[in-house]
PAZADREN-969726 format. One record per atom (N, C-alpha, C, O): residue number from 1; atom name; x, z, y; residue in one letter. Coordinates in steps of 0.1 Angstrom, whole numbers, plus 5000, padded with zeros to 4 digits. Example, Ala and Ser with C-alpha at 12.3 -4.5 7.8 and 13.67 -1.06 7.14 Angstrom:
2
<pt k="1" a="N" xx="5132" zz="5078" yy="4943" r="a"/>
<pt k="1" a="CA" xx="5123" zz="5078" yy="4955" r="a"/>
<pt k="1" a="C" xx="5132" zz="5078" yy="4967" r="a"/>
<pt k="1" a="O" xx="5142" zz="5085" yy="4967" r="a"/>
<pt k="2" a="N" xx="5128" zz="5071" yy="4978" r="s"/>
<pt k="2" a="CA" xx="5137" zz="5071" yy="4989" r="s"/>
<pt k="2" a="C" xx="5129" zz="5079" yy="5000" r="s"/>
<pt k="2" a="O" xx="5134" zz="5080" yy="5011" r="s"/>
END
This chain:
79
<pt k="1" a="N" xx="4806" zz="0955" yy="7298" r="m"/>
<pt k="1" a="CA" xx="4803" zz="0944" yy="7306" r="m"/>
<pt k="1" a="C" xx="4788" zz="0943" yy="7307" r="m"/>
<pt k="1" a="O" xx="4780" zz="0944" yy="7297" r="m"/>
<pt k="2" a="N" xx="4783" zz="0942" yy="7320" r="i"/>
<pt k="2" a="CA" xx="4769" zz="0940" yy="7322" r="i"/>
<pt k="2" a="C" xx="4765" zz="0926" yy="7320" r="i"/>
<pt k="2" a="O" xx="4772" zz="0917" yy="7324" r="i"/>
<pt k="3" a="N" xx="4753" zz="0924" yy="7314" r="t"/>
<pt k="3" a="CA" xx="4748" zz="0911" yy="7312" r="t"/>
<pt k="3" a="C" xx="4734" zz="0909" yy="7319" r="t"/>
<pt k="3" a="O" xx="4728" zz="0919" yy="7321" r="t"/>
<pt k="4" a="N" xx="4731" zz="0897" yy="7322" r="y"/>
<pt k="4" a="CA" xx="4718" zz="0894" yy="7329" r="y"/>
<pt k="4" a="C" xx="4711" zz="0883" yy="7321" r="y"/>
<pt k="4" a="O" xx="4717" zz="0874" yy="7316" r="y"/>
<pt k="5" a="N" xx="4698" zz="0884" yy="7320" r="t"/>
<pt k="5" a="CA" xx="4690" zz="0874" yy="7314" r="t"/>
<pt k="5" a="C" xx="4682" zz="0867" yy="7325" r="t"/>
<pt k="5" a="O" xx="4676" zz="0874" yy="7333" r="t"/>
<pt k="6" a="N" xx="4683" zz="0854" yy="7326" r="v"/>
<pt k="6" a="CA" xx="4676" zz="0846" yy="7336" r="v"/>
<pt k="6" a="C" xx="4667" zz="0836" yy="7329" r="v"/>
<pt k="6" a="O" xx="4670" zz="0832" yy="7318" r="v"/>
<pt k="7" a="N" xx="4657" zz="0832" yy="7336" r="k"/>
<pt k="7" a="CA" xx="4648" zz="0822" yy="7330" r="k"/>
<pt k="7" a="C" xx="4650" zz="0808" yy="7337" r="k"/>
<pt k="7" a="O" xx="4651" zz="0808" yy="7349" r="k"/>
<pt k="8" a="N" xx="4650" zz="0798" yy="7330" r="v"/>
<pt k="8" a="CA" xx="4651" zz="0784" yy="7335" r="v"/>
<pt k="8" a="C" xx="4637" zz="0779" yy="7338" r="v"/>
<pt k="8" a="O" xx="4628" zz="0780" yy="7330" r="v"/>
<pt k="9" a="N" xx="4635" zz="0774" yy="7351" r="t"/>
<pt k="9" a="CA" xx="4621" zz="0769" yy="7355" r="t"/>
<pt k="9" a="C" xx="4619" zz="0755" yy="7349" r="t"/>
<pt k="9" a="O" xx="4628" zz="0749" yy="7344" r="t"/>
<pt k="10" a="N" xx="4607" zz="0750" yy="7351" r="s"/>
<pt k="10" a="CA" xx="4604" zz="0737" yy="7347" r="s"/>
<pt k="10" a="C" xx="4613" zz="0726" yy="7354" r="s"/>
<pt k="10" a="O" xx="4614" zz="0715" yy="7349" r="s"/>
<pt k="11" a="N" xx="4618" zz="0730" yy="7366" r="k"/>
<pt k="11" a="CA" xx="4627" zz="0721" yy="7373" r="k"/>
<pt k="11" a="C" xx="4642" zz="0723" yy="7370" r="k"/>
<pt k="11" a="O" xx="4650" zz="0717" yy="7376" r="k"/>
<pt k="12" a="N" xx="4644" zz="0731" yy="7360" r="g"/>
<pt k="12" a="CA" xx="4658" zz="0734" yy="7356" r="g"/>
<pt k="12" a="C" xx="4666" zz="0743" yy="7364" r="g"/>
<pt k="12" a="O" xx="4678" zz="0744" yy="7364" r="g"/>
<pt k="13" a="N" xx="4659" zz="0751" yy="7372" r="q"/>
<pt k="13" a="CA" xx="4665" zz="0761" yy="7382" r="q"/>
<pt k="13" a="C" xx="4665" zz="0775" yy="7376" r="q"/>
<pt k="13" a="O" xx="4657" zz="0778" yy="7367" r="q"/>
<pt k="14" a="N" xx="4675" zz="0782" yy="7380" r="i"/>
<pt k="14" a="CA" xx="4676" zz="0796" yy="7376" r="i"/>
<pt k="14" a="C" xx="4678" zz="0804" yy="7389" r="i"/>
<pt k="14" a="O" xx="4683" zz="0799" yy="7399" r="i"/>
<pt k="15" a="N" xx="4675" zz="0817" yy="7389" r="t"/>
<pt k="15" a="CA" xx="4678" zz="0826" yy="7400" r="t"/>
<pt k="15" a="C" xx="4689" zz="0835" yy="7396" r="t"/>
<pt k="15" a="O" xx="4689" zz="0841" yy="7386" r="t"/>
<pt k="16" a="N" xx="4700" zz="0834" yy="7404" r="i"/>
<pt k="16" a="CA" xx="4711" zz="0843" yy="7402" r="i"/>
<pt k="16" a="C" xx="4708" zz="0857" yy="7407" r="i"/>
<pt k="16" a="O" xx="4703" zz="0858" yy="7418" r="i"/>
<pt k="17" a="N" xx="4709" zz="0867" yy="7398" r="p"/>
<pt k="17" a="CA" xx="4706" zz="0880" yy="7402" r="p"/>
<pt k="17" a="C" xx="4712" zz="0885" yy="7415" r="p"/>
<pt k="17" a="O" xx="4724" zz="0881" yy="7418" r="p"/>
<pt k="18" a="N" xx="4705" zz="0893" yy="7423" r="k"/>
<pt k="18" a="CA" xx="4710" zz="0897" yy="7436" r="k"/>
<pt k="18" a="C" xx="4723" zz="0904" yy="7436" r="k"/>
<pt k="18" a="O" xx="4732" zz="0901" yy="7444" r="k"/>
<pt k="19" a="N" xx="4725" zz="0912" yy="7426" r="e"/>
<pt k="19" a="CA" xx="4738" zz="0919" yy="7424" r="e"/>
<pt k="19" a="C" xx="4750" zz="0910" yy="7423" r="e"/>
<pt k="19" a="O" xx="4760" zz="0912" yy="7429" r="e"/>
<pt k="20" a="N" xx="4748" zz="0899" yy="7415" r="i"/>
<pt k="20" a="CA" xx="4758" zz="0889" yy="7414" r="i"/>
<pt k="20" a="C" xx="4760" zz="0881" yy="7427" r="i"/>
<pt k="20" a="O" xx="4772" zz="0879" yy="7431" r="i"/>
<pt k="21" a="N" xx="4749" zz="0877" yy="7433" r="r"/>
<pt k="21" a="CA" xx="4750" zz="0870" yy="7446" r="r"/>
<pt k="21" a="C" xx="4758" zz="0878" yy="7456" r="r"/>
<pt k="21" a="O" xx="4767" zz="0872" yy="7463" r="r"/>
<pt k="22" a="N" xx="4755" zz="0891" yy="7457" r="e"/>
<pt k="22" a="CA" xx="4762" zz="0899" yy="7467" r="e"/>
<pt k="22" a="C" xx="4777" zz="0901" yy="7463" r="e"/>
<pt k="22" a="O" xx="4785" zz="0901" yy="7472" r="e"/>
<pt k="23" a="N" xx="4779" zz="0904" yy="7451" r="k"/>
<pt k="23" a="CA" xx="4793" zz="0906" yy="7446" r="k"/>
<pt k="23" a="C" xx="4802" zz="0894" yy="7449" r="k"/>
<pt k="23" a="O" xx="4814" zz="0896" yy="7453" r="k"/>
<pt k="24" a="N" xx="4797" zz="0882" yy="7447" r="y"/>
<pt k="24" a="CA" xx="4805" zz="0870" yy="7448" r="y"/>
<pt k="24" a="C" xx="4802" zz="0862" yy="7461" r="y"/>
<pt k="24" a="O" xx="4807" zz="0851" yy="7463" r="y"/>
<pt k="25" a="N" xx="4794" zz="0868" yy="7470" r="n"/>
<pt k="25" a="CA" xx="4791" zz="0862" yy="7482" r="n"/>
<pt k="25" a="C" xx="4785" zz="0848" yy="7481" r="n"/>
<pt k="25" a="O" xx="4788" zz="0838" yy="7488" r="n"/>
<pt k="26" a="N" xx="4776" zz="0846" yy="7471" r="f"/>
<pt k="26" a="CA" xx="4768" zz="0834" yy="7469" r="f"/>
<pt k="26" a="C" xx="4756" zz="0835" yy="7479" r="f"/>
<pt k="26" a="O" xx="4748" zz="0844" yy="7477" r="f"/>
<pt k="27" a="N" xx="4756" zz="0826" yy="7488" r="h"/>
<pt k="27" a="CA" xx="4745" zz="0827" yy="7498" r="h"/>
<pt k="27" a="C" xx="4738" zz="0813" yy="7499" r="h"/>
<pt k="27" a="O" xx="4744" zz="0803" yy="7494" r="h"/>
<pt k="28" a="N" xx="4727" zz="0812" yy="7506" r="e"/>
<pt k="28" a="CA" xx="4720" zz="0800" yy="7507" r="e"/>
<pt k="28" a="C" xx="4729" zz="0789" yy="7513" r="e"/>
<pt k="28" a="O" xx="4736" zz="0791" yy="7523" r="e"/>
<pt k="29" a="N" xx="4728" zz="0777" yy="7507" r="g"/>
<pt k="29" a="CA" xx="4736" zz="0766" yy="7511" r="g"/>
<pt k="29" a="C" xx="4750" zz="0764" yy="7505" r="g"/>
<pt k="29" a="O" xx="4756" zz="0754" yy="7506" r="g"/>
<pt k="30" a="N" xx="4755" zz="0775" yy="7499" r="i"/>
<pt k="30" a="CA" xx="4768" zz="0774" yy="7492" r="i"/>
<pt k="30" a="C" xx="4767" zz="0764" yy="7481" r="i"/>
<pt k="30" a="O" xx="4757" zz="0763" yy="7474" r="i"/>
<pt k="31" a="N" xx="4778" zz="0757" yy="7478" r="r"/>
<pt k="31" a="CA" xx="4779" zz="0748" yy="7467" r="r"/>
<pt k="31" a="C" xx="4787" zz="0754" yy="7456" r="r"/>
<pt k="31" a="O" xx="4798" zz="0758" yy="7458" r="r"/>
<pt k="32" a="N" xx="4781" zz="0753" yy="7444" r="l"/>
<pt k="32" a="CA" xx="4788" zz="0759" yy="7432" r="l"/>
<pt k="32" a="C" xx="4790" zz="0748" yy="7422" r="l"/>
<pt k="32" a="O" xx="4783" zz="0738" yy="7422" r="l"/>
<pt k="33" a="N" xx="4800" zz="0750" yy="7413" r="v"/>
<pt k="33" a="CA" xx="4802" zz="0741" yy="7402" r="v"/>
<pt k="33" a="C" xx="4800" zz="0748" yy="7389" r="v"/>
<pt k="33" a="O" xx="4804" zz="0759" yy="7387" r="v"/>
<pt k="34" a="N" xx="4792" zz="0742" yy="7380" r="l"/>
<pt k="34" a="CA" xx="4790" zz="0747" yy="7366" r="l"/>
<pt k="34" a="C" xx="4799" zz="0739" yy="7357" r="l"/>
<pt k="34" a="O" xx="4798" zz="0727" yy="7357" r="l"/>
<pt k="35" a="N" xx="4808" zz="0746" yy="7350" r="t"/>
<pt k="35" a="CA" xx="4817" zz="0739" yy="7341" r="t"/>
<pt k="35" a="C" xx="4814" zz="0744" yy="7326" r="t"/>
<pt k="35" a="O" xx="4816" zz="0756" yy="7324" r="t"/>
<pt k="36" a="N" xx="4810" zz="0735" yy="7317" r="p"/>
<pt k="36" a="CA" xx="4808" zz="0740" yy="7303" r="p"/>
<pt k="36" a="C" xx="4822" zz="0744" yy="7297" r="p"/>
<pt k="36" a="O" xx="4832" zz="0737" yy="7299" r="p"/>
<pt k="37" a="N" xx="4822" zz="0755" yy="7290" r="t"/>
<pt k="37" a="CA" xx="4833" zz="0759" yy="7282" r="t"/>
<pt k="37" a="C" xx="4829" zz="0762" yy="7268" r="t"/>
<pt k="37" a="O" xx="4817" zz="0761" yy="7265" r="t"/>
<pt k="38" a="N" xx="4839" zz="0765" yy="7259" r="e"/>
<pt k="38" a="CA" xx="4835" zz="0767" yy="7245" r="e"/>
<pt k="38" a="C" xx="4827" zz="0781" yy="7244" r="e"/>
<pt k="38" a="O" xx="4821" zz="0783" yy="7234" r="e"/>
<pt k="39" a="N" xx="4828" zz="0789" yy="7254" r="h"/>
<pt k="39" a="CA" xx="4822" zz="0802" yy="7254" r="h"/>
<pt k="39" a="C" xx="4809" zz="0803" yy="7262" r="h"/>
<pt k="39" a="O" xx="4802" zz="0813" yy="7261" r="h"/>
<pt k="40" a="N" xx="4806" zz="0792" yy="7269" r="g"/>
<pt k="40" a="CA" xx="4794" zz="0792" yy="7277" r="g"/>
<pt k="40" a="C" xx="4796" zz="0784" yy="7290" r="g"/>
<pt k="40" a="O" xx="4801" zz="0773" yy="7289" r="g"/>
<pt k="41" a="N" xx="4791" zz="0788" yy="7301" r="v"/>
<pt k="41" a="CA" xx="4792" zz="0781" yy="7314" r="v"/>
<pt k="41" a="C" xx="4800" zz="0789" yy="7324" r="v"/>
<pt k="41" a="O" xx="4796" zz="0801" yy="7326" r="v"/>
<pt k="42" a="N" xx="4809" zz="0783" yy="7331" r="l"/>
<pt k="42" a="CA" xx="4817" zz="0789" yy="7341" r="l"/>
<pt k="42" a="C" xx="4810" zz="0785" yy="7355" r="l"/>
<pt k="42" a="O" xx="4808" zz="0773" yy="7357" r="l"/>
<pt k="43" a="N" xx="4808" zz="0795" yy="7363" r="l"/>
<pt k="43" a="CA" xx="4802" zz="0792" yy="7376" r="l"/>
<pt k="43" a="C" xx="4812" zz="0796" yy="7387" r="l"/>
<pt k="43" a="O" xx="4817" zz="0807" yy="7387" r="l"/>
<pt k="44" a="N" xx="4816" zz="0786" yy="7396" r="r"/>
<pt k="44" a="CA" xx="4826" zz="0789" yy="7406" r="r"/>
<pt k="44" a="C" xx="4823" zz="0781" yy="7419" r="r"/>
<pt k="44" a="O" xx="4814" zz="0772" yy="7419" r="r"/>
<pt k="45" a="N" xx="4830" zz="0784" yy="7429" r="y"/>
<pt k="45" a="CA" xx="4828" zz="0777" yy="7442" r="y"/>
<pt k="45" a="C" xx="4832" zz="0763" yy="7440" r="y"/>
<pt k="45" a="O" xx="4841" zz="0759" yy="7433" r="y"/>
<pt k="46" a="N" xx="4824" zz="0754" yy="7447" r="a"/>
<pt k="46" a="CA" xx="4827" zz="0740" yy="7446" r="a"/>
<pt k="46" a="C" xx="4840" zz="0736" yy="7453" r="a"/>
<pt k="46" a="O" xx="4847" zz="0728" yy="7448" r="a"/>
<pt k="47" a="N" xx="4843" zz="0742" yy="7464" r="t"/>
<pt k="47" a="CA" xx="4855" zz="0739" yy="7471" r="t"/>
<pt k="47" a="C" xx="4861" zz="0751" yy="7477" r="t"/>
<pt k="47" a="O" xx="4853" zz="0761" yy="7480" r="t"/>
<pt k="48" a="N" xx="4873" zz="0752" yy="7479" r="n"/>
<pt k="48" a="CA" xx="4880" zz="0763" yy="7486" r="n"/>
<pt k="48" a="C" xx="4879" zz="0759" yy="7501" r="n"/>
<pt k="48" a="O" xx="4885" zz="0749" yy="7505" r="n"/>
<pt k="49" a="N" xx="4872" zz="0768" yy="7509" r="p"/>
<pt k="49" a="CA" xx="4871" zz="0765" yy="7523" r="p"/>
<pt k="49" a="C" xx="4885" zz="0763" yy="7530" r="p"/>
<pt k="49" a="O" xx="4885" zz="0755" yy="7540" r="p"/>
<pt k="50" a="N" xx="4895" zz="0770" yy="7526" r="l"/>
<pt k="50" a="CA" xx="4908" zz="0768" yy="7532" r="l"/>
<pt k="50" a="C" xx="4914" zz="0754" yy="7529" r="l"/>
<pt k="50" a="O" xx="4920" zz="0748" yy="7538" r="l"/>
<pt k="51" a="N" xx="4911" zz="0749" yy="7518" r="r"/>
<pt k="51" a="CA" xx="4915" zz="0735" yy="7515" r="r"/>
<pt k="51" a="C" xx="4909" zz="0725" yy="7524" r="r"/>
<pt k="51" a="O" xx="4915" zz="0715" yy="7527" r="r"/>
<pt k="52" a="N" xx="4896" zz="0728" yy="7528" r="q"/>
<pt k="52" a="CA" xx="4889" zz="0718" yy="7536" r="q"/>
<pt k="52" a="C" xx="4896" zz="0718" yy="7550" r="q"/>
<pt k="52" a="O" xx="4896" zz="0707" yy="7557" r="q"/>
<pt k="53" a="N" xx="4902" zz="0729" yy="7554" r="l"/>
<pt k="53" a="CA" xx="4909" zz="0729" yy="7567" r="l"/>
<pt k="53" a="C" xx="4923" zz="0723" yy="7567" r="l"/>
<pt k="53" a="O" xx="4929" zz="0721" yy="7578" r="l"/>
<pt k="54" a="N" xx="4928" zz="0721" yy="7555" r="k"/>
<pt k="54" a="CA" xx="4942" zz="0717" yy="7554" r="k"/>
<pt k="54" a="C" xx="4945" zz="0705" yy="7563" r="k"/>
<pt k="54" a="O" xx="4955" zz="0705" yy="7569" r="k"/>
<pt k="55" a="N" xx="4937" zz="0695" yy="7562" r="g"/>
<pt k="55" a="CA" xx="4940" zz="0683" yy="7570" r="g"/>
<pt k="55" a="C" xx="4939" zz="0685" yy="7585" r="g"/>
<pt k="55" a="O" xx="4946" zz="0679" yy="7593" r="g"/>
<pt k="56" a="N" xx="4930" zz="0694" yy="7589" r="l"/>
<pt k="56" a="CA" xx="4928" zz="0697" yy="7603" r="l"/>
<pt k="56" a="C" xx="4939" zz="0705" yy="7610" r="l"/>
<pt k="56" a="O" xx="4943" zz="0703" yy="7621" r="l"/>
<pt k="57" a="N" xx="4944" zz="0715" yy="7602" r="m"/>
<pt k="57" a="CA" xx="4953" zz="0725" yy="7608" r="m"/>
<pt k="57" a="C" xx="4966" zz="0726" yy="7599" r="m"/>
<pt k="57" a="O" xx="4970" zz="0737" yy="7597" r="m"/>
<pt k="58" a="N" xx="4971" zz="0715" yy="7595" r="r"/>
<pt k="58" a="CA" xx="4982" zz="0715" yy="7586" r="r"/>
<pt k="58" a="C" xx="4994" zz="0724" yy="7590" r="r"/>
<pt k="58" a="O" xx="4999" zz="0732" yy="7582" r="r"/>
<pt k="59" a="N" xx="4997" zz="0724" yy="7603" r="r"/>
<pt k="59" a="CA" xx="5008" zz="0731" yy="7608" r="r"/>
<pt k="59" a="C" xx="5004" zz="0745" yy="7612" r="r"/>
<pt k="59" a="O" xx="5013" zz="0754" yy="7614" r="r"/>
<pt k="60" a="N" xx="4991" zz="0748" yy="7615" r="e"/>
<pt k="60" a="CA" xx="4986" zz="0760" yy="7620" r="e"/>
<pt k="60" a="C" xx="4984" zz="0771" yy="7609" r="e"/>
<pt k="60" a="O" xx="4986" zz="0783" yy="7612" r="e"/>
<pt k="61" a="N" xx="4981" zz="0767" yy="7597" r="i"/>
<pt k="61" a="CA" xx="4978" zz="0777" yy="7587" r="i"/>
<pt k="61" a="C" xx="4987" zz="0776" yy="7575" r="i"/>
<pt k="61" a="O" xx="4990" zz="0765" yy="7570" r="i"/>
<pt k="62" a="N" xx="4993" zz="0787" yy="7570" r="d"/>
<pt k="62" a="CA" xx="5000" zz="0787" yy="7558" r="d"/>
<pt k="62" a="C" xx="4990" zz="0790" yy="7547" r="d"/>
<pt k="62" a="O" xx="4986" zz="0802" yy="7545" r="d"/>
<pt k="63" a="N" xx="4985" zz="0780" yy="7540" r="l"/>
<pt k="63" a="CA" xx="4974" zz="0781" yy="7531" r="l"/>
<pt k="63" a="C" xx="4977" zz="0791" yy="7519" r="l"/>
<pt k="63" a="O" xx="4968" zz="0799" yy="7516" r="l"/>
<pt k="64" a="N" xx="4989" zz="0791" yy="7514" r="d"/>
<pt k="64" a="CA" xx="4993" zz="0800" yy="7503" r="d"/>
<pt k="64" a="C" xx="4991" zz="0814" yy="7508" r="d"/>
<pt k="64" a="O" xx="4986" zz="0823" yy="7501" r="d"/>
<pt k="65" a="N" xx="4997" zz="0818" yy="7520" r="r"/>
<pt k="65" a="CA" xx="4996" zz="0831" yy="7525" r="r"/>
<pt k="65" a="C" xx="4981" zz="0835" yy="7528" r="r"/>
<pt k="65" a="O" xx="4977" zz="0846" yy="7525" r="r"/>
<pt k="66" a="N" xx="4974" zz="0826" yy="7533" r="a"/>
<pt k="66" a="CA" xx="4960" zz="0829" yy="7536" r="a"/>
<pt k="66" a="C" xx="4952" zz="0831" yy="7523" r="a"/>
<pt k="66" a="O" xx="4944" zz="0840" yy="7523" r="a"/>
<pt k="67" a="N" xx="4954" zz="0823" yy="7513" r="e"/>
<pt k="67" a="CA" xx="4947" zz="0824" yy="7500" r="e"/>
<pt k="67" a="C" xx="4950" zz="0838" yy="7494" r="e"/>
<pt k="67" a="O" xx="4942" zz="0844" yy="7489" r="e"/>
<pt k="68" a="N" xx="4963" zz="0842" yy="7494" r="k"/>
<pt k="68" a="CA" xx="4967" zz="0854" yy="7489" r="k"/>
<pt k="68" a="C" xx="4961" zz="0866" yy="7496" r="k"/>
<pt k="68" a="O" xx="4956" zz="0876" yy="7490" r="k"/>
<pt k="69" a="N" xx="4960" zz="0865" yy="7509" r="f"/>
<pt k="69" a="CA" xx="4953" zz="0875" yy="7517" r="f"/>
<pt k="69" a="C" xx="4939" zz="0877" yy="7513" r="f"/>
<pt k="69" a="O" xx="4934" zz="0888" yy="7511" r="f"/>
<pt k="70" a="N" xx="4932" zz="0866" yy="7512" r="i"/>
<pt k="70" a="CA" xx="4917" zz="0866" yy="7509" r="i"/>
<pt k="70" a="C" xx="4916" zz="0871" yy="7495" r="i"/>
<pt k="70" a="O" xx="4906" zz="0879" yy="7492" r="i"/>
<pt k="71" a="N" xx="4924" zz="0867" yy="7486" r="h"/>
<pt k="71" a="CA" xx="4923" zz="0871" yy="7472" r="h"/>
<pt k="71" a="C" xx="4925" zz="0887" yy="7471" r="h"/>
<pt k="71" a="O" xx="4917" zz="0893" yy="7464" r="h"/>
<pt k="72" a="N" xx="4935" zz="0892" yy="7478" r="n"/>
<pt k="72" a="CA" xx="4937" zz="0906" yy="7478" r="n"/>
<pt k="72" a="C" xx="4925" zz="0914" yy="7485" r="n"/>
<pt k="72" a="O" xx="4922" zz="0925" yy="7480" r="n"/>
<pt k="73" a="N" xx="4920" zz="0908" yy="7495" r="l"/>
<pt k="73" a="CA" xx="4909" zz="0914" yy="7502" r="l"/>
<pt k="73" a="C" xx="4896" zz="0915" yy="7493" r="l"/>
<pt k="73" a="O" xx="4889" zz="0925" yy="7493" r="l"/>
<pt k="74" a="N" xx="4894" zz="0904" yy="7486" r="r"/>
<pt k="74" a="CA" xx="4882" zz="0904" yy="7476" r="r"/>
<pt k="74" a="C" xx="4884" zz="0914" yy="7465" r="r"/>
<pt k="74" a="O" xx="4875" zz="0921" yy="7461" r="r"/>
<pt k="75" a="N" xx="4897" zz="0916" yy="7461" r="k"/>
<pt k="75" a="CA" xx="4900" zz="0926" yy="7451" r="k"/>
<pt k="75" a="C" xx="4896" zz="0940" yy="7456" r="k"/>
<pt k="75" a="O" xx="4890" zz="0948" yy="7449" r="k"/>
<pt k="76" a="N" xx="4900" zz="0943" yy="7468" r="e"/>
<pt k="76" a="CA" xx="4897" zz="0956" yy="7474" r="e"/>
<pt k="76" a="C" xx="4882" zz="0958" yy="7475" r="e"/>
<pt k="76" a="O" xx="4877" zz="0969" yy="7473" r="e"/>
<pt k="77" a="N" xx="4874" zz="0948" yy="7479" r="w"/>
<pt k="77" a="CA" xx="4860" zz="0949" yy="7480" r="w"/>
<pt k="77" a="C" xx="4853" zz="0952" yy="7467" r="w"/>
<pt k="77" a="O" xx="4843" zz="0959" yy="7466" r="w"/>
<pt k="78" a="N" xx="4859" zz="0947" yy="7456" r="r"/>
<pt k="78" a="CA" xx="4853" zz="0950" yy="7442" r="r"/>
<pt k="78" a="C" xx="4856" zz="0964" yy="7437" r="r"/>
<pt k="78" a="O" xx="4849" zz="0968" yy="7428" r="r"/>
<pt k="79" a="N" xx="4865" zz="0971" yy="7443" r="l"/>
<pt k="79" a="CA" xx="4868" zz="0984" yy="7438" r="l"/>
<pt k="79" a="C" xx="4858" zz="0994" yy="7441" r="l"/>
<pt k="79" a="O" xx="4859" zz="1006" yy="7438" r="l"/>
END
């Protein structure tokens, strides 16, 4: 497992290493959630973009199928 060391600024900010940003598609403006765990901090997307569309296109999109497709596509990209 690769580890990264980051420094916290006086404003409480950290820089996520470029390799991690690219791997997980973290880009400017994206909202992330930090969740404390017993082992450290979990960093994840704030919302699932497909869930945001749910109300707009309820009949147009099968969310479960779309999420599975995206999940499988991301797995392929990581290989």
